[in-house]
C-alpha positions as CSV (number, residue, x, y, z in Angstrom):
1,M,4.5,0.0,220.9
2,A,1.9,-0.4,225.0
3,D,4.2,0.5,227.5
4,I,1.6,-2.3,229.2
5,N,2.4,-6.1,228.9
6,P,0.8,-7.6,225.4
7,I,-0.8,-10.7,227.4
8,Q,-4.1,-8.7,229.2
9,G,-7.1,-10.4,231.0
10,E,-8.2,-14.0,231.2
11,D,-4.9,-15.0,229.1
12,R,-2.7,-13.3,231.8
13,D,-4.9,-14.7,234.2
14,R,-4.4,-18.1,232.7
15,F,-0.3,-17.8,232.5
16,L,-1.0,-16.7,236.2
17,E,-2.5,-19.9,237.2
18,H,-0.5,-22.8,235.3
19,V,2.5,-20.9,237.0
20,A,1.2,-21.2,240.3
21,G,-0.1,-25.1,239.6
22,H,3.3,-26.1,238.1
23,V,5.8,-23.9,239.5
24,G,4.9,-23.0,242.8
25,P,2.8,-20.1,244.6
26,V,3.1,-16.4,243.0
27,E,4.6,-13.9,245.3
28,G,4.1,-10.7,243.1
29,V,4.6,-10.1,239.6
30,I,6.5,-6.7,238.5
31,S,5.8,-5.0,235.6
32,V,8.3,-3.6,233.4
33,A,8.4,-0.8,230.3
34,P,10.6,-1.9,227.8
35,V,13.9,-1.8,227.4
36,A,14.4,-0.6,224.0
37,P,12.2,0.8,220.8
38,G,11.3,-1.7,219.7
39,L,10.9,-4.8,222.3
40,P,7.5,-6.0,224.4
41,A,7.0,-4.5,227.8
42,I,7.4,-7.9,229.9
43,D,6.4,-8.5,233.5
44,L,8.1,-10.5,235.8
45,I,6.3,-13.0,238.2
46,H,8.4,-13.8,241.4
47,V,7.5,-17.6,242.8
48,S,8.6,-18.4,246.1
49,A,10.7,-21.4,247.1
50,T,8.5,-24.3,249.0
51,E,9.7,-27.2,251.4
52,T,10.1,-29.3,247.9
53,K,11.2,-25.9,245.7
54,P,13.7,-24.7,248.0
55,W,14.4,-21.7,246.3
56,Q,12.7,-18.3,244.2
57,V,12.0,-18.4,240.0
58,L,11.6,-15.3,238.4
59,V,9.4,-16.3,235.3
60,T,8.6,-13.9,232.2
61,L,5.6,-13.1,230.7
62,G,5.0,-11.1,227.5
63,M,8.0,-12.0,225.8
64,S,6.1,-14.1,223.4
65,A,4.0,-11.3,221.7
66,E,6.1,-10.2,219.8
67,P,8.0,-12.2,217.1
68,M,11.9,-12.8,218.0
69,R,14.1,-11.8,215.2
70,L,16.4,-15.0,214.2
71,P,18.8,-15.5,211.9
72,E,18.2,-16.6,208.4
73,S,19.8,-19.7,209.0
74,V,17.1,-21.0,211.2
75,P,13.4,-20.3,209.3
76,D,12.0,-23.3,210.4
77,E,12.2,-22.6,214.5
78,P,9.5,-21.4,215.9
79,R,9.2,-17.6,216.6
80,F,7.5,-17.2,219.6
81,A,8.7,-17.7,222.6
82,E,8.7,-17.4,226.2
């Protein structure tokens, strides 16, 4: 597993545009190396507060690049989510 977020290029650009359009202005992006072996590298997207949404927001990007490990009791649940 690489130490960079596996979601790059046009996919990353579209995601950032989506966040800016639906959550708020993107203030910055912090790249985080995997915190444990086998986990993906992720980006933390910082969305600034606005007049109508007076709070800060963190959005992850990259968690959905790898399937989640789910218990066998939930086999039909989506394995890729952010």
